[in-house]
C-alpha positions as CSV (number, residue, x, y, z in Angstrom):
1,M,-25.0,-10.4,15.3
2,T,-22.0,-9.1,13.6
3,R,-22.6,-6.5,10.9
4,Y,-20.5,-4.7,8.4
5,R,-20.7,-2.3,5.6
6,F,-17.6,-1.2,2.6
7,W,-16.6,2.6,3.4
8,G,-14.8,2.6,-0.3
9,G,-12.4,0.4,-2.8
10,L,-15.1,-1.4,-4.6
11,D,-14.5,0.0,-7.5
12,T,-11.0,1.9,-6.9
13,I,-7.3,0.5,-6.4
14,G,-6.9,1.9,-2.9
15,G,-9.0,3.4,-0.1
16,N,-10.6,0.4,0.3
17,I,-11.9,0.5,4.0
18,V,-14.4,-2.0,5.8
19,E,-16.5,-1.4,9.0
20,I,-17.2,-4.4,11.1
21,L,-19.4,-4.0,14.3
22,T,-21.0,-6.2,16.9
23,G,-22.6,-5.1,20.0
24,E,-19.3,-4.6,21.8
25,A,-17.0,-3.3,19.3
26,R,-16.5,-1.8,16.0
27,V,-13.3,-2.5,13.7
28,I,-12.2,-0.3,10.6
29,C,-9.6,-2.4,8.4
30,D,-7.5,0.1,6.4
31,F,-7.6,3.8,6.3
32,G,-6.5,5.2,3.3
33,L,-7.3,8.3,0.9
34,S,-9.0,7.9,-2.0
35,Y,-8.1,10.8,-4.0
36,S,-9.8,11.9,-7.3
37,G,-7.5,14.7,-7.4
38,D,-7.1,17.8,-5.6
39,P,-10.5,18.4,-3.3
40,V,-12.7,20.7,-4.5
41,K,-11.6,23.8,-2.1
42,Q,-14.7,24.7,0.2
43,P,-16.0,28.2,1.2
44,G,-15.5,29.7,4.4
45,G,-11.9,28.1,5.7
46,I,-12.9,24.8,7.0
47,T,-10.7,22.4,8.3
48,L,-8.8,20.0,5.8
49,T,-10.3,16.8,7.1
50,K,-14.2,18.2,6.7
51,Q,-13.0,19.2,3.3
52,L,-11.9,15.8,2.3
53,I,-15.0,14.1,3.7
54,I,-17.3,16.4,1.6
55,D,-14.9,15.8,-1.1
56,G,-15.4,12.6,-0.7
57,S,-11.4,11.3,0.1
58,L,-12.3,10.3,3.4
59,P,-15.2,8.1,4.4
60,A,-18.2,9.8,6.0
61,I,-17.7,6.9,9.1
62,P,-20.3,7.7,11.7
63,D,-18.5,9.2,15.4
64,L,-15.4,8.3,14.4
65,Y,-13.8,12.4,13.6
66,D,-13.8,14.9,16.0
67,K,-17.1,17.1,15.8
68,G,-15.2,20.0,16.2
69,G,-15.2,22.2,12.5
70,L,-17.0,19.6,10.9
71,L,-20.0,20.1,9.8
72,S,-23.2,18.3,11.8
73,D,-23.9,15.7,8.9
74,A,-20.1,15.4,7.1
75,A,-19.2,12.5,9.0
76,G,-23.2,11.1,8.4
77,P,-25.9,10.8,10.7
78,V,-25.8,8.4,13.9
79,H,-28.9,6.6,15.0
80,E,-27.3,4.2,17.4
81,K,-24.7,4.3,19.9
82,I,-21.1,3.0,18.6
83,P,-19.3,1.0,20.4
84,Q,-15.2,1.5,21.3
85,T,-14.0,1.7,17.8
86,A,-10.3,0.3,16.5
87,I,-8.1,0.8,13.6
88,F,-6.2,-2.4,11.9
89,I,-3.7,-1.5,9.1
90,S,-2.4,-3.7,6.7
91,H,0.2,-1.9,5.3
92,L,2.0,1.5,5.0
93,H,1.3,2.5,1.7
94,L,-0.6,5.9,1.3
95,D,-4.1,4.5,0.1
96,H,-4.0,2.2,3.0
97,M,-3.0,4.7,5.5
98,G,-3.4,7.6,4.6
99,G,-5.7,9.1,6.6
100,L,-4.5,8.5,10.1
101,P,-3.7,12.1,10.5
102,H,-7.4,13.1,10.2
103,L,-8.4,10.6,13.1
104,P,-8.9,12.3,16.5
105,E,-5.9,12.2,19.5
106,G,-6.2,8.7,20.9
107,T,-7.8,6.4,18.5
108,K,-6.4,3.1,18.8
109,V,-4.7,2.2,15.6
110,Y,-2.6,-1.3,15.1
111,L,-0.2,-2.2,12.6
112,S,2.6,-5.1,12.3
113,R,5.8,-3.9,14.1
114,E,7.4,-3.4,10.6
115,A,4.8,-1.5,9.9
116,Y,5.5,0.5,13.0
117,R,9.5,0.8,12.2
118,L,9.0,2.4,9.1
119,Y,6.1,4.8,9.8
120,N,8.2,6.1,12.7
121,I,11.5,6.4,10.7
122,L,9.1,7.9,7.9
123,I,7.9,10.7,10.4
124,E,11.8,11.4,10.9
125,T,12.6,12.0,7.8
126,G,9.8,13.9,6.6
127,G,8.2,11.1,4.5
128,E,5.5,10.9,6.4
129,Q,2.7,13.0,8.6
130,P,2.8,12.7,11.9
131,A,-0.8,11.4,13.5
132,R,-2.4,12.0,17.3
133,V,-3.7,8.3,17.5
134,S,-2.4,5.9,19.6
135,L,0.0,3.4,17.1
136,N,0.1,0.0,18.9
137,P,2.5,-2.7,17.0
138,V,1.6,-6.0,16.4
139,G,3.7,-9.4,16.4
140,D,3.3,-12.0,13.5
141,N,0.4,-14.1,14.2
142,E,-0.4,-12.2,16.5
143,T,-4.0,-11.6,18.1
144,V,-5.8,-8.7,19.0
145,T,-9.0,-8.5,20.8
146,V,-11.8,-5.6,20.6
147,G,-14.6,-6.2,23.0
148,D,-15.8,-9.3,21.0
149,I,-13.8,-8.8,17.9
150,R,-10.5,-10.6,17.5
151,V,-8.0,-9.5,14.7
152,T,-5.0,-11.8,14.0
153,F,-1.6,-10.6,12.0
154,K,-0.5,-13.1,9.3
155,P,2.4,-11.8,7.7
156,S,1.8,-11.8,3.5
157,D,4.2,-10.3,0.8
158,H,3.6,-6.7,-0.8
159,D,6.2,-4.3,-2.0
160,T,6.7,-2.7,1.8
161,P,8.1,-4.0,5.5
162,G,5.3,-5.5,7.0
163,S,2.2,-6.2,4.9
164,S,0.1,-8.4,6.2
165,V,-3.3,-10.4,5.8
166,L,-5.8,-9.7,8.8
167,F,-7.8,-12.9,10.1
168,I,-11.1,-11.5,11.7
169,E,-13.5,-13.0,13.8
170,T,-16.5,-12.7,16.0
171,D,-19.0,-15.5,17.5
172,D,-21.0,-15.8,14.3
173,L,-18.7,-14.1,11.4
174,K,-14.9,-15.4,9.9
175,L,-13.9,-12.7,7.6
176,I,-10.3,-12.5,5.9
177,H,-9.1,-8.8,4.7
178,S,-6.4,-9.8,2.1
179,G,-4.5,-6.4,1.9
180,D,-2.3,-6.2,-1.0
181,L,-0.4,-9.2,-1.8
182,R,1.9,-10.8,-5.0
183,L,3.5,-14.3,-5.1
184,T,6.5,-12.7,-7.8
185,G,8.2,-11.1,-4.4
186,N,11.0,-12.6,-2.7
187,H,8.4,-14.1,-0.2
188,P,6.0,-15.8,-2.1
189,D,6.2,-18.8,0.6
190,K,4.2,-15.9,3.1
191,V,1.3,-15.4,1.2
192,I,1.0,-20.0,0.4
193,S,1.4,-20.0,4.1
194,W,-1.3,-18.0,5.0
195,V,-3.4,-19.2,2.1
196,K,-3.3,-22.8,3.6
197,E,-4.3,-21.4,6.9
198,A,-7.1,-19.7,5.9
199,E,-8.8,-22.9,3.9
200,Q,-8.5,-24.8,7.2
201,W,-10.2,-21.4,8.6
202,Q,-13.0,-21.6,6.4
203,P,-13.7,-18.3,6.4
204,D,-17.4,-16.8,5.6
205,V,-15.8,-14.1,3.5
206,L,-12.6,-13.5,1.6
207,L,-11.9,-9.7,1.0
208,L,-9.7,-10.0,-2.2
209,E,-7.5,-7.2,-3.7
210,G,-8.0,-7.5,-7.6
211,T,-5.6,-4.8,-9.2
212,S,-4.6,-6.6,-11.7
213,F,-8.4,-7.1,-13.0
214,S,-7.9,-3.2,-13.7
215,S,-6.7,-4.1,-17.1
216,D,-7.6,-5.9,-20.2
217,R,-6.5,-9.4,-19.7
218,K,-4.8,-9.9,-22.9
219,E,-2.8,-6.8,-22.0
220,N,-2.5,-8.0,-18.7
221,L,-1.1,-11.6,-19.9
222,S,1.8,-9.6,-22.5
223,A,3.3,-7.7,-19.6
224,I,3.5,-10.2,-16.7
225,P,5.0,-8.2,-13.6
226,A,9.1,-9.6,-13.8
227,T,9.7,-10.9,-10.7
228,E,12.0,-9.1,-8.1
229,E,15.2,-11.5,-9.1
230,E,14.3,-11.0,-12.8
231,L,14.5,-7.3,-12.3
232,I,17.8,-7.3,-10.2
233,E,19.5,-9.2,-13.3
234,S,17.9,-6.6,-15.7
235,L,19.8,-4.4,-13.5
236,E,23.5,-6.4,-13.5
237,T,22.9,-5.8,-17.2
238,I,22.5,-2.6,-17.6
239,L,25.6,-1.7,-15.3
240,C,27.4,-4.1,-17.1
241,D,26.5,-3.1,-20.6
242,D,27.3,0.7,-19.7
243,T,30.5,1.1,-17.9
244,E,30.9,5.0,-18.8
245,N,27.9,7.0,-18.2
246,I,25.7,7.6,-14.3
247,V,23.0,5.3,-14.0
248,F,20.5,6.7,-11.6
249,I,17.6,4.7,-10.1
250,N,14.7,5.9,-8.4
251,P,12.8,3.5,-6.3
252,Y,9.8,3.9,-3.8
253,I,11.0,4.5,-0.4
254,R,9.3,2.6,1.6
255,N,10.1,-0.7,-0.5
256,I,13.0,-1.4,1.8
257,E,14.0,-4.6,-0.1
258,R,14.3,-3.2,-3.1
259,M,16.3,-0.4,-2.2
260,K,18.8,-3.0,-0.2
261,D,19.0,-5.7,-3.3
262,V,20.1,-2.5,-5.4
263,A,22.7,-1.2,-3.1
264,E,24.3,-5.0,-3.4
265,T,23.9,-5.3,-6.9
266,V,25.6,-2.1,-7.4
267,E,28.1,-3.1,-5.6
268,R,28.9,-6.3,-6.9
269,S,29.1,-4.8,-10.5
270,G,32.1,-2.1,-8.6
271,R,30.2,0.7,-8.7
272,E,29.0,2.6,-5.7
273,I,25.7,3.2,-4.7
274,V,24.9,6.7,-3.5
275,F,21.7,7.6,-1.5
276,E,20.0,10.5,-0.7
277,E,19.7,11.4,3.1
278,A,16.1,10.3,3.7
279,Y,16.6,7.5,1.7
280,A,20.2,6.1,3.2
281,R,18.4,6.7,6.7
282,V,15.6,4.3,6.2
283,L,17.4,2.0,4.4
284,K,19.7,2.2,7.8
285,T,16.9,1.4,10.0
286,F,16.4,-1.6,8.6
287,H,19.7,-2.7,7.6
288,P,22.4,-1.2,9.6
289,E,24.8,-3.4,8.7
290,L,24.8,-1.3,5.4
291,Q,26.8,2.1,5.2
292,P,25.4,3.4,1.8
293,A,27.7,6.7,0.7
294,V,25.2,10.0,1.0
295,L,24.7,12.7,-1.2
296,R,26.4,15.6,0.3
297,E,23.4,17.9,-1.3
298,T,21.1,16.3,0.4
299,L,22.3,16.6,4.1
300,I,19.9,18.2,6.1
301,G,19.4,16.7,9.6
302,E,22.0,16.0,12.3
303,E,22.8,12.9,11.5
304,T,26.7,12.4,10.6
305,F,27.6,9.3,7.6
306,E,30.6,7.7,7.2
307,K,30.9,8.9,3.8
308,T,29.1,11.4,1.8
309,I,29.7,12.7,-1.9
310,S,28.8,15.6,-3.5
311,L,27.6,16.3,-7.1
312,Q,30.5,17.5,-8.5
313,E,32.7,14.0,-7.5
314,L,29.9,12.2,-9.2
315,S,30.1,13.9,-12.5
316,E,33.8,13.4,-12.8
317,H,34.0,9.6,-11.8
318,P,29.9,8.9,-13.8
319,G,31.1,5.4,-14.6
320,R,31.9,4.4,-11.1
321,F,28.6,5.5,-9.3
322,V,25.3,4.8,-9.5
323,L,22.6,7.5,-7.4
324,Q,19.7,6.9,-5.7
325,N,17.4,9.8,-7.1
326,S,13.7,11.2,-6.4
327,Y,11.2,13.3,-8.6
328,P,11.8,16.6,-6.4
329,N,15.7,16.1,-7.6
330,I,15.0,15.7,-11.1
331,R,17.2,18.5,-11.5
332,F,20.8,16.9,-10.6
333,A,20.1,15.2,-14.2
334,E,21.6,18.7,-15.6
335,G,25.1,18.3,-14.2
336,F,25.7,15.2,-16.4
337,G,26.6,15.0,-20.3
338,G,23.8,12.0,-20.2
339,G,23.2,8.8,-18.7
340,I,20.7,5.9,-17.6
341,Y,17.5,6.5,-15.6
342,C,16.1,3.6,-14.1
343,H,12.6,4.0,-13.2
344,S,12.4,1.1,-10.3
345,N,8.7,2.1,-9.1
346,G,9.3,5.5,-7.6
347,E,7.4,8.3,-8.0
348,P,5.8,9.4,-9.9
349,L,4.1,5.9,-9.6
350,G,2.9,6.3,-13.2
351,S,1.5,8.5,-16.3
352,Y,-1.4,9.4,-14.6
353,D,0.7,11.7,-12.3
354,P,1.4,14.8,-14.3
355,R,4.6,14.5,-12.9
356,Y,5.6,11.8,-14.8
357,A,5.3,13.6,-18.1
358,D,7.6,16.3,-16.6
359,M,10.3,13.7,-15.4
360,L,10.3,12.2,-19.0
361,A,10.9,15.6,-20.5
362,Q,13.4,16.5,-18.4
363,L,15.3,13.5,-18.8
364,E,15.3,13.8,-22.8
365,K,16.1,17.5,-22.3
366,H,19.2,16.2,-20.2
367,Q,20.3,13.7,-22.6
368,F,19.2,10.4,-20.2
369,S,18.0,6.9,-21.7
370,F,14.6,6.2,-19.6
371,R,14.5,2.4,-17.9
372,E,11.4,1.3,-17.0
373,L,13.1,-1.1,-14.5
374,G,10.1,-1.6,-11.8
375,T,7.8,-4.9,-11.0
376,S,4.3,-5.6,-9.9
377,G,3.5,-5.3,-6.0
378,Y,0.2,-7.2,-7.1
379,A,-0.7,-10.7,-7.9
380,G,-1.5,-11.8,-11.6
381,Q,-5.2,-12.6,-12.3
382,M,-4.3,-16.4,-12.4
383,D,-2.5,-16.4,-9.0
384,L,-5.8,-14.3,-7.5
385,L,-8.0,-17.1,-8.6
386,A,-6.0,-19.7,-7.7
387,I,-6.0,-18.4,-4.1
388,A,-9.9,-18.1,-4.2
389,E,-10.0,-21.3,-5.3
390,V,-7.8,-22.6,-2.7
391,I,-9.8,-21.1,0.3
392,E,-12.9,-21.4,-1.0
393,A,-14.6,-18.9,1.6
394,G,-18.8,-18.4,1.8
395,V,-18.4,-15.7,-0.4
396,T,-15.6,-13.9,-1.9
397,V,-15.6,-9.8,-2.6
398,P,-13.1,-8.8,-5.2
399,W,-12.4,-5.1,-4.5
400,H,-9.6,-3.0,-4.8
401,T,-10.0,-3.0,-8.9
402,L,-11.4,-0.4,-11.6
403,R,-13.3,-3.6,-12.7
404,P,-14.5,-5.5,-10.1
405,D,-17.1,-6.8,-12.6
406,V,-14.6,-8.5,-14.5
407,F,-13.1,-10.1,-11.4
408,H,-16.7,-11.1,-10.3
409,K,-17.1,-13.0,-13.3
410,E,-13.7,-14.6,-13.9
411,L,-14.3,-16.0,-10.1
412,Q,-17.7,-17.7,-11.1
413,L,-15.9,-19.2,-14.4
414,A,-13.6,-20.4,-11.7
415,G,-16.2,-22.1,-9.4
416,V,-15.7,-19.8,-6.6
417,R,-18.9,-17.9,-5.0
418,P,-18.3,-14.0,-5.7
419,F,-20.5,-11.2,-4.2
420,L,-20.8,-7.5,-5.2
421,P,-21.8,-5.5,-2.2
422,V,-23.3,-2.3,-2.4
423,A,-21.3,0.7,-0.4
424,Q,-22.6,1.9,3.2
425,V,-24.6,-1.1,3.2
426,W,-24.8,-3.3,6.0
427,Y,-24.6,-6.9,5.4
428,G,-24.4,-9.7,8.4
429,N,-25.2,-13.5,8.7
430,G,-28.9,-13.0,8.0
431,T,-31.3,-14.8,5.7
432,A,-33.8,-13.6,3.0
433,E,-36.6,-14.5,2.2
434,G,-37.2,-17.2,-0.3
435,E,-33.1,-17.9,-0.4
436,A,-30.1,-19.6,1.3
437,E,-28.6,-18.4,4.2
438,L,-25.1,-16.7,2.9
439,P,-22.7,-14.6,4.6
440,L,-23.5,-11.6,2.9
441,H,-26.6,-10.1,3.0
442,P,-28.2,-6.6,3.6
443,V,-29.3,-6.0,7.4
444,H,-32.5,-3.7,7.2
445,T,-31.8,-1.0,9.9
446,R,-33.1,2.2,10.7
């Protein structure tokens, strides 16, 4: 009988990890970090991996980590022999894959081809830590078999390349891991497609992200995320209204499509966009037809670029340029007599990050006006409820949200059968005494 349990993400945004176990294999879906701040330093010079497990930032999954340097109970007790294990990654955001460097050498990890390509260029540019795992790229709609567990990658849409939803099947269970998704991007058709397939597939369990339910419904509806198309229209307006000042824009380096759309919009406006070297290299990896200018002060590699521009040149003709600017280089603002700073989902990601207040303070000091120019990478509440209604899984598990109870209630009102599991409790297709058979039921083990 197939069993599964949840190691994180039941009441957090990110760090959602589920373990699926049969007699032949074990599959773990997503392996991100659940930071609640810096880990509490432990005495004795222990490894970072062990420290993160103790802190709760990494899950204490039995028989997963190297034993060397770990406390005997740091990764939980082992009461049974664990079969072969593989990790599946839905997309390349840190809260879904940031734990990979802490896995033992050779651990099999599967991710989409686009995510694999992004991972490699991020390592080359210093934007990601290398891991000792065995990375395996998987094509769209391709199925990977691990023992008697079959996992199929379906293309979805989030704000990073290669985002996937995972269809997981065993001899007695069908489970869907939605990953993160949205219908406000440039590819809502991808989400609609896999939702229709899921409706026909009739899963027993749907694990559905509920990020948008983390805030109050009224607040959520009063600030409906703009589409990517509307974001570009807003940028065009900014560039049209102010032709004299420099414009800085801070996108997330993993949102390749956003960077491409911004670059093309800036070119249409008659300005020239200048990228930091790391961002330019990541963009060119996916769009080699683009040859963006690179800021000379950020050159660190041996790669040559067709055109480089210095901060001095930008300051002499500010109205001619748009500068991509990451938070570590916020100091570049001091070389201009003011300007416009567009924060486009780059780091720091939000006001909860102490760096956010520092960014605003520095911009005010250097007389830059601040514009929030981002969109949500997540589906709105009504979209999530519609997806759950269409799929009509045996049960729908609301997770990847700060308020799973609110999502649970809304699913009930929509006529969907929701379930709120408990962390680290095994579930399966068993039947409890006096109850109808459920796809999610506690399994009593030793």
